[in-house]
C-alpha positions, 0 to 999 in steps of 0.5 A, a space after each residue: 500500500 502506498 503512502 498516499 493510499 495510507 493517508 487517504 485511508 486515514 482521512 476516510 476513517 476520520 470522516 466515517 468516525 465523525 459521522 457518528 458525531 454530526 451530519 456530513 453537511 456539518 463536517 468540515 475539512 478542518 474537522 476531518 484533519 483534526 480527527 485524523 491528526 493530519 494537517 489541512 495541507 495534507 488533506 488538500 494535497 490528496 483531495 480538493 474537498 470533502 466531496 472528492 474524499 467521498 468519491 474516493 471512498 465510493 471508488 475504493 468500495 465499489 470501483 472494482 465491482 463496477 469495473 468487473 460488471 457485465 451483462 451476464 453477472 450484473 446481478 451478482 455484482 449488484 449483490 456484491 455492491 449492496 453487501 459492501 454498502 451494508 458493511 459500511 451501513 452507518 457511513 452510507 445511510 448518513 451520506 444518503 440521508 444528508 445528500 442523496 444526490 451525490 451518491 445517486 450521481 455516482 451510482 447512476 453513472 455505473 448503472 447507466 453504462 450497463 443499461 446502455 451496453 445491454 440495450 445495444 446488445 438486445 437491439 442487434 438489428 439497430 432498430 433504436 437510434 442512440 437518442 432512444 437508447 440513451 432515453 431508455 438507459 436513463 429511465 431504467 437507471 433512475 428506477 434502479 438507483 431510486 430502489 437502492 437509495 430508498 433501501 439505504 435511506 430506510 436503513 438497509 433493513 430489507 435483505 440485499 439478496 431479495 432486492 437483487 432477485 427482484 431487480 433481476 426479475 424486473 430487468 429480465 421483464 424489461 429485456 423481454 419487453 424491449 425485445 418484443 417492442 423491437 420485434 413489433 417495430 420491425 414488423 
């Protein structure tokens, strides 16, 4: 582990500990550096602001999962991601309750890339133009993000395997609907 990664982990741990004391919007960079025993200059050497630290935490927790995601394993990778989120339940619940938009933006981009790939793969005869593909991917991504954000906001009480099963069933039904719609458009 590099010195930079060690420092980032220290800052991350400090932020997570501070979330037990006060909400994210009340935590300053000064609070994080005091808690970590590092100085502000060190923080700013690694991060532009506390939101960049949050993004680093998301990437640290989830990037390896999202990089390995395919159309065939997305539900398994989603379950892996939900398990990671649940292991850090306090952090993610606090962040989402304070400002869900930052998490939604991050997660939405990961999911939308997958839907874009999926719709293009289903539309083998190129019936849809890029504008419609983007529209459908955006629509479905908002829905999936909404489900996951609700799960986090409600304290992750529902079993993550059950959520994943329901989302897989929904996506399978969407896939069948899109395929049927494409067949009808060709006729």
